[in-house]
RONUMAR-746881 format. One record per residue (C-alpha): x, y, z. Coordinates in steps of 0.2 Angstrom, whole numbers, plus 5000, padded with zeros to 4 digits. Each point is the difference from the previous one (the first is absolute). Layout:
// RONUMAR-746881
LUMNU | xx | yy | zz
LUMNU | X | Y | Z
...
***
This chain:
// RONUMAR-746881
LUMNU | xx | yy | zz
LUMNU | 4921 | 5096 | 4943
LUMNU | 5011 | 4993 | 4985
LUMNU | 5015 | 5009 | 5007
LUMNU | 4998 | 4991 | 5017
LUMNU | 4998 | 4983 | 4991
LUMNU | 5016 | 5003 | 4990
LUMNU | 5010 | 5005 | 5015
LUMNU | 4994 | 4985 | 5010
LUMNU | 5004 | 4988 | 4986
LUMNU | 5017 | 5007 | 4999
LUMNU | 5003 | 4997 | 5018
LUMNU | 4995 | 4982 | 4998
LUMNU | 5012 | 4998 | 4985
LUMNU | 5014 | 5007 | 5011
LUMNU | 4998 | 4985 | 5012
LUMNU | 5003 | 4989 | 4984
LUMNU | 5016 | 5010 | 4996
LUMNU | 5007 | 4998 | 5018
LUMNU | 5001 | 4981 | 4997
LUMNU | 5005 | 4999 | 4982
LUMNU | 5017 | 4992 | 5004
LUMNU | 4991 | 4986 | 5009
LUMNU | 4998 | 4985 | 4988
LUMNU | 4997 | 4986 | 5012
LUMNU | 4987 | 4988 | 4994
LUMNU | 4982 | 5001 | 5008
LUMNU | 4992 | 4985 | 5007
LUMNU | 4988 | 4996 | 4986
LUMNU | 4988 | 4991 | 5012
LUMNU | 4996 | 5017 | 5008
LUMNU | 4993 | 5006 | 4983
LUMNU | 4990 | 4986 | 4994
LUMNU | 4984 | 5000 | 5010
LUMNU | 4988 | 4990 | 4989
LUMNU | 5002 | 4984 | 5011
LUMNU | 4998 | 5010 | 5016
LUMNU | 4988 | 4991 | 5012
LUMNU | 4984 | 5010 | 5004
LUMNU | 4987 | 4996 | 5013
LUMNU | 4987 | 5014 | 4998
LUMNU | 4993 | 4998 | 4982
LUMNU | 4997 | 4981 | 5003
LUMNU | 4997 | 4992 | 5017
LUMNU | 5013 | 4987 | 4999
LUMNU | 5018 | 5006 | 4995
LUMNU | 5002 | 5002 | 4981
LUMNU | 5013 | 5007 | 4988
LUMNU | 4997 | 5017 | 4994
LUMNU | 5001 | 4994 | 4982
LUMNU | 4985 | 4989 | 5003
LUMNU | 4988 | 5014 | 5007
LUMNU | 4989 | 5009 | 4987
LUMNU | 4998 | 5016 | 5011
LUMNU | 5013 | 5013 | 5003
LUMNU | 5010 | 5000 | 5016
LUMNU | 5013 | 5012 | 5006
LUMNU | 5012 | 4994 | 5013
LUMNU | 5009 | 5012 | 5013
LUMNU | 5015 | 4991 | 5007
LUMNU | 5007 | 5001 | 5018
LUMNU | 5015 | 5009 | 4992
LUMNU | 4989 | 5014 | 4992
LUMNU | 4991 | 5002 | 5017
LUMNU | 5016 | 5002 | 5010
LUMNU | 5008 | 5012 | 4987
LUMNU | 4985 | 5012 | 5002
LUMNU | 5003 | 5003 | 5018
LUMNU | 4981 | 5004 | 5002
LUMNU | 4990 | 4995 | 5016
LUMNU | 4984 | 4998 | 4989
LUMNU | 4999 | 4988 | 4985
LUMNU | 4988 | 5010 | 4990
LUMNU | 5011 | 5014 | 4993
LUMNU | 5012 | 4986 | 4993
LUMNU | 4985 | 4991 | 4992
LUMNU | 4994 | 5017 | 4991
LUMNU | 5017 | 5001 | 4992
LUMNU | 5004 | 4983 | 4995
LUMNU | 4983 | 4993 | 4995
LUMNU | 4993 | 5006 | 4983
LUMNU | 4982 | 5004 | 5000
LUMNU | 4999 | 5001 | 5020
LUMNU | 4998 | 5017 | 5008
LUMNU | 4998 | 5004 | 5019
LUMNU | 4995 | 5017 | 5006
LUMNU | 5011 | 5010 | 5013
LUMNU | 4997 | 5016 | 5010
LUMNU | 5016 | 5002 | 5010
LUMNU | 5017 | 4995 | 5005
LUMNU | 4995 | 4986 | 5011
LUMNU | 4983 | 4991 | 5003
LUMNU | 4984 | 4999 | 4990
LUMNU | 4987 | 5003 | 5013
LUMNU | 4982 | 4994 | 5001
LUMNU | 4982 | 5007 | 4996
LUMNU | 4998 | 5017 | 4992
LUMNU | 5016 | 5007 | 4993
LUMNU | 5009 | 4983 | 5000
LUMNU | 5011 | 4994 | 4986
LUMNU | 5006 | 4982 | 4996
LUMNU | 4987 | 4998 | 4986
LUMNU | 5006 | 4985 | 4989
LUMNU | 4996 | 4998 | 4982
LUMNU | 5006 | 4988 | 4987
LUMNU | 4996 | 5005 | 4982
LUMNU | 4988 | 5012 | 5007
LUMNU | 4990 | 4987 | 5010
LUMNU | 5000 | 5002 | 5019
LUMNU | 4988 | 5013 | 5006
LUMNU | 5001 | 5014 | 5013
LUMNU | 5001 | 4993 | 5013
LUMNU | 5009 | 4985 | 4993
LUMNU | 4988 | 4985 | 4999
LUMNU | 5004 | 4993 | 4983
LUMNU | 5018 | 4995 | 5003
LUMNU | 5003 | 4986 | 5013
LUMNU | 5015 | 5000 | 5012
LUMNU | 5006 | 4984 | 5006
LUMNU | 5012 | 4995 | 5014
LUMNU | 5007 | 4982 | 4996
LUMNU | 4985 | 4997 | 4990
LUMNU | 4986 | 5005 | 5012
LUMNU | 4989 | 5016 | 4997
LUMNU | 5003 | 5016 | 5009
LUMNU | 4985 | 5013 | 5001
LUMNU | 4989 | 5007 | 5013
LUMNU | 4985 | 4991 | 5004
LUMNU | 4988 | 5015 | 4999
LUMNU | 5009 | 5012 | 4988
LUMNU | 5005 | 4986 | 4988
LUMNU | 5017 | 5008 | 4995
LUMNU | 5018 | 4997 | 5006
LUMNU | 5009 | 5013 | 5012
LUMNU | 5015 | 5006 | 4991
LUMNU | 5010 | 5004 | 5016
LUMNU | 5000 | 4981 | 5004
LUMNU | 5012 | 4994 | 4987
LUMNU | 5018 | 5002 | 5006
LUMNU | 5016 | 4995 | 4991
LUMNU | 5008 | 4993 | 5016
LUMNU | 4990 | 4983 | 4999
LUMNU | 5001 | 4998 | 4981
LUMNU | 5010 | 4988 | 4991
LUMNU | 4993 | 5003 | 4983
LUMNU | 4984 | 5007 | 4992
LUMNU | 4990 | 4992 | 4985
LUMNU | 4988 | 5011 | 4991
LUMNU | 4987 | 4993 | 4988
LUMNU | 4995 | 5014 | 4988
LUMNU | 4982 | 4996 | 4994
LUMNU | 4985 | 4991 | 5007
LUMNU | 5004 | 4985 | 5012
LUMNU | 4982 | 4997 | 5006
LUMNU | 5000 | 4982 | 4994
LUMNU | 5012 | 4996 | 5014
LUMNU | 4997 | 5014 | 5013
LUMNU | 4982 | 5005 | 4997
LUMNU | 4994 | 5017 | 5004
LUMNU | 5012 | 5015 | 5001
LUMNU | 5012 | 4992 | 4988
LUMNU | 4991 | 5009 | 4986
LUMNU | 5015 | 5011 | 4995
LUMNU | 5014 | 4988 | 5006
LUMNU | 5009 | 4994 | 5015
LUMNU | 5015 | 5005 | 5011
LUMNU | 5007 | 4985 | 5010
LUMNU | 5012 | 5005 | 5013
LUMNU | 5011 | 4984 | 5004
LUMNU | 5008 | 5001 | 5017
LUMNU | 5018 | 4995 | 5006
LUMNU | 5004 | 4982 | 5004
LUMNU | 5017 | 4995 | 5007
LUMNU | 5007 | 4987 | 4989
LUMNU | 5018 | 4997 | 5007
LUMNU | 5004 | 4993 | 5017
LUMNU | 5005 | 5013 | 5013
LUMNU | 4996 | 5017 | 5006
LUMNU | 5000 | 5016 | 4989
LUMNU | 4995 | 5017 | 5006
LUMNU | 4999 | 5017 | 4992
LUMNU | 4995 | 5018 | 5005
LUMNU | 4998 | 5016 | 4991
LUMNU | 4999 | 5018 | 5006
LUMNU | 4995 | 5015 | 4989
LUMNU | 4997 | 5018 | 5003
LUMNU | 4996 | 5014 | 4988
LUMNU | 4989 | 5015 | 4994
LUMNU | 4985 | 5006 | 5011
LUMNU | 5007 | 4991 | 5015
LUMNU | 4996 | 4983 | 4992
LUMNU | 5007 | 4985 | 5009
LUMNU | 5000 | 4982 | 4997
LUMNU | 5007 | 4985 | 5010
LUMNU | 4998 | 4981 | 4997
LUMNU | 5008 | 4984 | 5006
LUMNU | 4998 | 4983 | 4993
LUMNU | 5006 | 4983 | 5006
LUMNU | 4999 | 4983 | 4992
LUMNU | 5005 | 4983 | 5007
LUMNU | 4999 | 4982 | 4993
LUMNU | 5005 | 4984 | 5008
LUMNU | 4997 | 4985 | 4988
LUMNU | 4981 | 4999 | 4998
LUMNU | 4996 | 5015 | 5011
LUMNU | 5001 | 5018 | 4994
LUMNU | 4994 | 5016 | 5007
LUMNU | 5000 | 5019 | 4994
LUMNU | 4996 | 5015 | 5010
LUMNU | 5000 | 5019 | 4996
LUMNU | 4996 | 5016 | 5008
LUMNU | 5000 | 5018 | 4993
LUMNU | 4996 | 5017 | 5005
LUMNU | 4996 | 5014 | 4988
LUMNU | 4996 | 5018 | 5004
LUMNU | 5000 | 5017 | 4991
LUMNU | 4994 | 5018 | 5003
LUMNU | 4994 | 5001 | 4982
LUMNU | 5003 | 5014 | 4988
LUMNU | 4985 | 5009 | 5005
LUMNU | 4993 | 5005 | 5017
LUMNU | 4989 | 4987 | 5008
LUMNU | 5006 | 4986 | 4989
LUMNU | 5009 | 4990 | 5013
LUMNU | 5002 | 4981 | 4998
LUMNU | 5005 | 4987 | 5013
LUMNU | 5000 | 4981 | 4998
LUMNU | 5007 | 4985 | 5010
LUMNU | 4999 | 4983 | 4991
LUMNU | 5005 | 4983 | 5005
LUMNU | 5000 | 4983 | 4990
LUMNU | 5005 | 4983 | 5005
LUMNU | 4999 | 4983 | 4991
LUMNU | 5004 | 4983 | 5005
LUMNU | 5001 | 4984 | 4989
LUMNU | 5004 | 4982 | 5001
LUMNU | 5003 | 4987 | 4987
LUMNU | 4992 | 4984 | 5005
LUMNU | 5007 | 4990 | 4986
LUMNU | 5008 | 5003 | 4983
LUMNU | 4982 | 5002 | 4993
LUMNU | 4991 | 5008 | 5014
LUMNU | 5003 | 5017 | 5009
LUMNU | 4990 | 5013 | 5009
LUMNU | 5002 | 5018 | 5007
LUMNU | 4990 | 5012 | 5011
LUMNU | 5003 | 5019 | 5000
LUMNU | 4994 | 5015 | 5009
LUMNU | 5000 | 5018 | 4994
LUMNU | 4995 | 5015 | 5011
LUMNU | 5001 | 5019 | 4996
LUMNU | 4995 | 5016 | 5009
LUMNU | 4999 | 5015 | 4990
LUMNU | 4996 | 5018 | 5004
LUMNU | 4998 | 5012 | 4986
LUMNU | 4993 | 5018 | 4998
LUMNU | 4992 | 5008 | 4985
LUMNU | 5002 | 5019 | 4998
LUMNU | 4986 | 5001 | 4986
LUMNU | 5003 | 5008 | 4983
LUMNU | 5010 | 5016 | 4999
LUMNU | 4984 | 5010 | 4996
LUMNU | 4989 | 4992 | 5013
LUMNU | 5011 | 4995 | 5015
LUMNU | 4994 | 4989 | 5014
LUMNU | 5004 | 5000 | 5018
LUMNU | 5002 | 4985 | 5011
LUMNU | 4996 | 4987 | 4987
LUMNU | 5010 | 4986 | 5008
LUMNU | 4999 | 4981 | 4998
LUMNU | 5006 | 4986 | 5012
LUMNU | 5000 | 4984 | 4991
LUMNU | 5004 | 4982 | 5006
LUMNU | 5002 | 4986 | 4987
LUMNU | 5004 | 4982 | 5002
LUMNU | 5001 | 4984 | 4990
LUMNU | 5004 | 4982 | 5005
LUMNU | 5000 | 4984 | 4989
LUMNU | 5004 | 4982 | 5001
LUMNU | 5005 | 4990 | 4984
LUMNU | 5003 | 4982 | 4998
LUMNU | 5008 | 4996 | 4983
LUMNU | 5005 | 4984 | 4990
LUMNU | 5011 | 4997 | 4985
LUMNU | 5003 | 4984 | 4991
LUMNU | 5005 | 4996 | 4982
LUMNU | 4983 | 4999 | 4993
LUMNU | 4989 | 5009 | 5013
LUMNU | 5002 | 5016 | 5011
LUMNU | 4987 | 5010 | 5010
LUMNU | 4997 | 5010 | 5016
LUMNU | 4987 | 5004 | 5013
LUMNU | 5001 | 5018 | 5006
LUMNU | 4990 | 5007 | 5015
LUMNU | 5001 | 5019 | 5003
LUMNU | 4993 | 5014 | 5010
LUMNU | 5001 | 5018 | 4997
LUMNU | 4994 | 5013 | 5013
LUMNU | 5000 | 5019 | 5003
LUMNU | 4995 | 5014 | 5012
LUMNU | 4998 | 5018 | 4993
LUMNU | 4997 | 5015 | 5011
LUMNU | 4999 | 5016 | 4989
LUMNU | 4996 | 5018 | 5004
LUMNU | 4993 | 5008 | 4985
LUMNU | 5006 | 5017 | 5005
LUMNU | 4992 | 5017 | 4996
LUMNU | 5003 | 5013 | 4987
LUMNU | 5007 | 5017 | 5005
LUMNU | 4986 | 5011 | 5008
LUMNU | 4989 | 4984 | 5003
LUMNU | 4997 | 4991 | 5016
LUMNU | 5008 | 4983 | 5004
LUMNU | 4988 | 4985 | 4997
LUMNU | 4993 | 4993 | 5017
LUMNU | 5003 | 4982 | 4995
LUMNU | 5015 | 4989 | 4995
LUMNU | 4999 | 4986 | 4986
LUMNU | 5004 | 4983 | 5007
LUMNU | 5000 | 4984 | 4990
LUMNU | 5006 | 4982 | 5003
LUMNU | 5001 | 4988 | 4985
LUMNU | 5005 | 4982 | 4997
LUMNU | 5003 | 4988 | 4986
LUMNU | 5002 | 4982 | 5003
LUMNU | 5002 | 4986 | 4987
LUMNU | 5008 | 4984 | 4993
LUMNU | 5007 | 4996 | 4983
LUMNU | 5002 | 4981 | 4995
LUMNU | 5008 | 4995 | 4984
LUMNU | 5008 | 4984 | 4993
LUMNU | 5008 | 4997 | 4983
LUMNU | 5003 | 4984 | 4991
LUMNU | 5009 | 4994 | 4984
LUMNU | 4989 | 4987 | 4993
LUMNU | 5011 | 4997 | 4985
LUMNU | 5016 | 5008 | 4992
LUMNU | 4999 | 5019 | 4998
LUMNU | 4984 | 5001 | 5010
LUMNU | 4997 | 5010 | 5016
LUMNU | 4982 | 5001 | 5006
LUMNU | 4996 | 5010 | 5015
LUMNU | 4984 | 5000 | 5010
LUMNU | 4997 | 5013 | 5015
LUMNU | 4987 | 5006 | 5012
LUMNU | 5000 | 5017 | 5009
LUMNU | 4989 | 5006 | 5014
LUMNU | 5000 | 5017 | 5008
LUMNU | 4989 | 5009 | 5014
LUMNU | 5003 | 5019 | 5001
LUMNU | 4992 | 5015 | 5008
LUMNU | 5000 | 5010 | 5016
LUMNU | 4992 | 5014 | 5009
LUMNU | 5001 | 5018 | 4998
LUMNU | 4993 | 5014 | 5011
LUMNU | 5001 | 5019 | 5003
LUMNU | 5004 | 5001 | 5019
LUMNU | 4994 | 5015 | 5010
LUMNU | 5005 | 5004 | 5018
LUMNU | 4983 | 4993 | 5006
LUMNU | 5000 | 4983 | 4993
LUMNU | 4981 | 5001 | 4999
LUMNU | 5002 | 5012 | 4986
LUMNU | 5011 | 4988 | 4989
LUMNU | 4995 | 4998 | 4982
LUMNU | 5002 | 4982 | 4993
LUMNU | 5007 | 5001 | 4982
LUMNU | 5002 | 4981 | 4997
LUMNU | 4999 | 4983 | 5008
LUMNU | 5002 | 4988 | 4986
LUMNU | 5009 | 4983 | 4996
LUMNU | 4999 | 4991 | 4983
LUMNU | 5005 | 4984 | 4994
LUMNU | 5008 | 4995 | 4983
LUMNU | 5004 | 4983 | 4994
LUMNU | 5008 | 4994 | 4983
LUMNU | 5007 | 4985 | 4991
LUMNU | 5011 | 5000 | 4985
LUMNU | 5009 | 4989 | 4987
LUMNU | 5015 | 5004 | 4990
LUMNU | 5007 | 4989 | 4986
LUMNU | 5018 | 5002 | 4993
LUMNU | 5006 | 4989 | 4986
LUMNU | 5016 | 5000 | 4991
LUMNU | 5001 | 4994 | 4982
LUMNU | 5010 | 5001 | 4984
LUMNU | 5016 | 4993 | 5009
LUMNU | 4998 | 5012 | 5014
LUMNU | 4999 | 5016 | 4989
LUMNU | 4982 | 5004 | 5003
LUMNU | 4991 | 5001 | 5016
LUMNU | 4981 | 5001 | 5001
LUMNU | 4991 | 5008 | 5015
LUMNU | 4982 | 4999 | 5004
LUMNU | 4991 | 5005 | 5016
LUMNU | 4982 | 5002 | 5007
LUMNU | 4995 | 5006 | 5017
LUMNU | 4982 | 5000 | 5008
LUMNU | 5000 | 5014 | 5013
LUMNU | 4985 | 5002 | 5012
LUMNU | 4997 | 5016 | 5010
LUMNU | 4987 | 4999 | 5014
LUMNU | 4991 | 5016 | 4993
LUMNU | 5004 | 5000 | 4981
LUMNU | 4999 | 4981 | 4997
LUMNU | 5010 | 4990 | 4987
LUMNU | 5013 | 5007 | 4988
LUMNU | 5009 | 4990 | 4986
LUMNU | 5018 | 5005 | 4996
LUMNU | 5008 | 4992 | 4985
LUMNU | 5018 | 5002 | 4994
LUMNU | 5009 | 4993 | 4984
LUMNU | 5018 | 5002 | 4995
LUMNU | 5015 | 4993 | 4992
LUMNU | 5019 | 5001 | 5000
LUMNU | 5011 | 4996 | 4985
LUMNU | 5019 | 4998 | 5001
LUMNU | 5007 | 5000 | 4982
LUMNU | 5018 | 5000 | 5008
LUMNU | 5008 | 4999 | 5017
LUMNU | 5001 | 5019 | 5000
LUMNU | 4983 | 5005 | 4993
LUMNU | 4983 | 4998 | 5008
LUMNU | 4983 | 5006 | 4991
LUMNU | 4985 | 5001 | 5011
LUMNU | 4981 | 5004 | 4998
LUMNU | 4986 | 5000 | 5013
LUMNU | 4981 | 5004 | 5001
LUMNU | 4995 | 5002 | 5018
LUMNU | 4985 | 5007 | 5010
LUMNU | 5002 | 5011 | 5015
LUMNU | 4986 | 5004 | 5013
LUMNU | 4998 | 5009 | 5016
LUMNU | 4986 | 4999 | 5013
LUMNU | 4994 | 5016 | 5008
LUMNU | 5007 | 5003 | 5017
LUMNU | 4991 | 5002 | 5016
LUMNU | 5004 | 5018 | 5000
LUMNU | 4993 | 5003 | 4983
LUMNU | 4984 | 4990 | 5004
LUMNU | 4996 | 5005 | 5018
LUMNU | 5012 | 5014 | 5007
LUMNU | 4999 | 5019 | 4997
LUMNU | 4990 | 5009 | 4987
LUMNU | 5000 | 4995 | 4985
LUMNU | 4998 | 4982 | 5006
LUMNU | 4989 | 4988 | 4990
LUMNU | 4996 | 4982 | 5006
LUMNU | 4994 | 4996 | 4982
LUMNU | 5017 | 5001 | 4992
LUMNU | 5005 | 4987 | 4988
LUMNU | 5018 | 4993 | 4996
LUMNU | 5012 | 5010 | 4988
LUMNU | 5006 | 4990 | 4985
LUMNU | 5013 | 5001 | 4986
LUMNU | 5008 | 4990 | 4987
LUMNU | 5019 | 5001 | 4996
LUMNU | 5008 | 4995 | 4984
LUMNU | 5019 | 5000 | 4999
LUMNU | 5015 | 4994 | 4990
LUMNU | 5018 | 5001 | 5005
LUMNU | 5018 | 4996 | 4995
LUMNU | 5014 | 4996 | 5012
LUMNU | 5018 | 5000 | 4992
LUMNU | 5017 | 4997 | 5007
LUMNU | 5016 | 5003 | 4990
LUMNU | 5013 | 4990 | 5011
LUMNU | 5015 | 5006 | 4990
LUMNU | 4995 | 5018 | 5002
LUMNU | 4995 | 4997 | 5018
LUMNU | 4983 | 5008 | 4996
LUMNU | 4982 | 4995 | 5004
LUMNU | 4985 | 5009 | 4993
LUMNU | 4981 | 4999 | 5003
LUMNU | 4985 | 5007 | 4989
LUMNU | 4982 | 4999 | 5004
LUMNU | 4985 | 5006 | 4991
LUMNU | 4983 | 5000 | 5009
LUMNU | 4982 | 5005 | 4998
LUMNU | 4988 | 5001 | 5014
LUMNU | 4981 | 5003 | 4999
LUMNU | 4988 | 4999 | 5015
LUMNU | 4983 | 5007 | 5007
LUMNU | 4990 | 5000 | 5015
LUMNU | 5013 | 5011 | 5009
LUMNU | 4994 | 5008 | 5016
LUMNU | 4999 | 5019 | 4999
LUMNU | 4991 | 5014 | 5009
LUMNU | 4985 | 5007 | 4992
LUMNU | 4988 | 5013 | 5007
LUMNU | 4982 | 4995 | 4997
LUMNU | 4988 | 5012 | 5008
LUMNU | 5015 | 5010 | 5005
LUMNU | 5007 | 4988 | 5012
LUMNU | 5016 | 4989 | 4998
LUMNU | 4997 | 4982 | 4996
LUMNU | 5012 | 4986 | 4995
LUMNU | 4994 | 4992 | 4984
LUMNU | 5007 | 4987 | 4987
LUMNU | 5001 | 5013 | 4986
LUMNU | 5019 | 5001 | 4996
LUMNU | 5009 | 4993 | 4985
LUMNU | 5019 | 4997 | 4997
LUMNU | 5009 | 4998 | 4983
LUMNU | 5019 | 5001 | 5002
LUMNU | 5013 | 4994 | 4987
LUMNU | 5018 | 5002 | 5001
LUMNU | 5018 | 4994 | 4999
LUMNU | 5013 | 4995 | 5013
LUMNU | 5019 | 4999 | 4996
LUMNU | 5013 | 4994 | 5012
LUMNU | 5019 | 4997 | 4998
LUMNU | 5015 | 4995 | 5010
LUMNU | 5018 | 5001 | 4994
LUMNU | 5015 | 4994 | 5009
LUMNU | 5013 | 5010 | 4992
LUMNU | 5014 | 4993 | 5011
LUMNU | 5001 | 4989 | 5015
LUMNU | 4999 | 5015 | 5011
LUMNU | 4988 | 5011 | 4990
LUMNU | 4981 | 4997 | 4997
LUMNU | 4988 | 5011 | 4991
LUMNU | 4981 | 4998 | 5000
LUMNU | 4985 | 5009 | 4992
LUMNU | 4982 | 4998 | 4999
LUMNU | 4986 | 5011 | 4991
LUMNU | 4981 | 4998 | 5000
LUMNU | 4988 | 5009 | 4989
LUMNU | 4982 | 5000 | 5006
LUMNU | 4986 | 5006 | 4987
LUMNU | 4984 | 5003 | 5010
LUMNU | 4984 | 5002 | 4991
LUMNU | 4992 | 5006 | 5016
LUMNU | 5011 | 5011 | 5012
LUMNU | 5006 | 4991 | 5016
LUMNU | 5007 | 5009 | 5015
LUMNU | 5018 | 4997 | 5005
LUMNU | 5005 | 4989 | 4985
LUMNU | 5013 | 5008 | 4989
LUMNU | 5000 | 4999 | 4981
LUMNU | 5019 | 4999 | 4999
LUMNU | 5011 | 4993 | 5013
LUMNU | 5019 | 4997 | 4997
LUMNU | 5014 | 4995 | 5012
LUMNU | 5018 | 4998 | 4995
LUMNU | 5014 | 4995 | 5013
LUMNU | 5018 | 4996 | 5001
LUMNU | 5009 | 4990 | 5014
LUMNU | 5019 | 4999 | 5001
LUMNU | 5010 | 4991 | 5014
LUMNU | 5019 | 4999 | 5001
LUMNU | 5010 | 4993 | 5015
LUMNU | 4993 | 5010 | 5015
LUMNU | 4990 | 5013 | 4990
LUMNU | 4982 | 4999 | 4993
LUMNU | 4991 | 5013 | 4990
LUMNU | 4982 | 5000 | 4993
LUMNU | 4990 | 5013 | 4991
LUMNU | 4982 | 5000 | 4994
LUMNU | 4989 | 5012 | 4990
LUMNU | 4981 | 4998 | 5000
LUMNU | 4989 | 5010 | 4988
LUMNU | 4981 | 5000 | 5003
LUMNU | 4989 | 5008 | 4986
LUMNU | 4982 | 5005 | 4999
LUMNU | 4995 | 4994 | 5018
LUMNU | 4982 | 5006 | 5004
LUMNU | 5001 | 5007 | 5018
LUMNU | 4982 | 5007 | 4999
LUMNU | 4985 | 4995 | 4989
LUMNU | 4987 | 5012 | 5006
LUMNU | 4995 | 5014 | 4998
LUMNU | 5013 | 5001 | 4987
LUMNU | 5014 | 4987 | 4996
LUMNU | 5017 | 5004 | 5005
LUMNU | 5016 | 4992 | 4993
LUMNU | 5017 | 4998 | 5008
LUMNU | 5016 | 4996 | 4992
LUMNU | 5017 | 4999 | 5009
LUMNU | 5018 | 4993 | 5000
LUMNU | 5008 | 4993 | 5016
LUMNU | 5018 | 4997 | 5002
LUMNU | 5007 | 4990 | 5014
LUMNU | 5018 | 4994 | 5004
LUMNU | 5008 | 4989 | 5013
LUMNU | 5018 | 4996 | 5005
LUMNU | 5006 | 4987 | 5012
LUMNU | 5017 | 4996 | 5007
LUMNU | 5005 | 4984 | 5009
LUMNU | 5011 | 5007 | 5014
LUMNU | 5002 | 4982 | 5008
LUMNU | 4994 | 4983 | 4996
LUMNU | 4986 | 5003 | 5012
LUMNU | 4997 | 5018 | 4997
LUMNU | 4992 | 5009 | 4985
LUMNU | 4998 | 5019 | 5000
LUMNU | 4987 | 5008 | 4987
LUMNU | 4994 | 5017 | 4994
LUMNU | 4985 | 5002 | 4989
LUMNU | 4990 | 5015 | 4993
LUMNU | 4983 | 5000 | 4993
LUMNU | 4992 | 5013 | 4988
LUMNU | 5017 | 5008 | 4998
LUMNU | 4994 | 5012 | 4987
LUMNU | 4987 | 5007 | 5012
LUMNU | 4986 | 4997 | 4988
LUMNU | 4983 | 5008 | 5006
LUMNU | 4985 | 4988 | 4997
LUMNU | 4985 | 4992 | 5008
LUMNU | 4993 | 4983 | 4999
LUMNU | 4986 | 5002 | 5013
LUMNU | 4991 | 5016 | 4995
LUMNU | 5004 | 5014 | 5013
LUMNU | 5015 | 4991 | 5007
LUMNU | 5016 | 5006 | 4993
LUMNU | 5014 | 4988 | 5001
LUMNU | 5017 | 5004 | 5009
LUMNU | 5014 | 5007 | 4990
LUMNU | 5018 | 4993 | 5001
LUMNU | 5003 | 4988 | 5015
LUMNU | 5016 | 4993 | 5007
LUMNU | 5002 | 4985 | 5011
LUMNU | 5016 | 4991 | 5007
LUMNU | 5002 | 4985 | 5010
LUMNU | 5009 | 4983 | 5004
LUMNU | 4997 | 4982 | 4998
LUMNU | 5008 | 4987 | 5011
LUMNU | 5001 | 4981 | 4997
LUMNU | 5006 | 4988 | 5013
***
């Protein structure tokens, strides 16, 4: 393992030597990110230096350089403390055998219900199952991603217990028409095609995207096929008022071959997901706010398949779910240095699920439940000491139709001793209501479940060294919680109960260095010390990358080390450690044509993340991108 790490670090240093003669000055504004405007950690826009929580930002440039249809592999690499499970070359799947489990600092769950995914600020999870569907989040529609590491329940309520991933979609900002398209083909007959178009005329703007992704998979019966479309239309009424409406639809077909030791035949899923939203926003010198209405829906048809030697099941699982809601907030500056935000959220979520038989009279209903959740919150931000210190305090009252009220407090501060240094501290509560699936669907359901709760304590340092073109981040955190939902076996039967505990502490380090105007290095490392073992949350995660561009050529290489990842907890714990090396090269053949080649897991590392699902070896992809 050490020899592989040494070899890969040398390959990154080689990129540095290629550009040693280039002494051009770097744009310092690209390296100093303390004043970057963030929209996720605080409902109104706010500078990163004034937020007490930890936020990672993935830029459009980083997304484009990755040449990946899905956003999630990039997030796993670039965000310390965040890990997302995988099982194959393309696609995450659904139900048994699925990957796409997300955890931040060990908090997330399997399936994920402790990390909240947002698109432009509104929540994305299935009304019945209560977790996001990983295959729904494509890079084609994404302008940037903001990840809050640590609880954000004071603003977003349940499911934001571990953190938030906010996908911010494209918006055309310049007049005229701009189009792009990308084609990619590679290992295991994997193919990806996408097309995007953006248009703006004065106050009106529009964006549309369509993509198609497919793969045979690296194992038999691991096919993946997906068609996705996205459209967004906006209008600026005045300098202070604007609105947009969007629609996202995807159809996904995925097969699950089962584990290597227990293969499954005909385990196929056909999933349709959709979301639409309407937002009206205002922004003045002293006040800003928004009203957002959203509706998410899905239809799942799943054949559970059958083991070798067994008979096919006589039924098919079918479910339809919905989540509708509104978010209303307004901030106001009552006096100098003050920003007070008040907000209200309402959600109605649920759906129906049934096992369908050829004779509909034999159908077995699994769930027909809809629940309401309402919340109000108040967040105060006050800058003092000549703008060097910012105090933050927030409180939320969240009311669940079954579980009743829950109070969520948060307290933090940010101190800026100099223009290039920020010190932060925060104490925050996270919580999660049990999902309809956990309460009413499938053994071990339990309608008497209570919310999960935890407290997060964190201090952090952000430091930039402008003359060295270097930025650094350091975080120390401690998390302790109880009431976690686990499966027990009273009287020999499985039952969900609030018996679990969590106690995690750790360190997160990140760094970005602009060696020259054309050469950028970045690295991040996270250490997670778990008192109680957690599935699919690595103890060590390191990623080091280098990006070099010169004239028409672009090169990038990245090394990821994952250490002590639990792929299995029972009957005996199994740990995985592995090193992954990827590399990409790009050539600008014409002003409108870019050719690229990329390789993943180039060392052919053998490893598993989902137990029994070996990951593919070295893979190779090539393609082109057109801009016109």
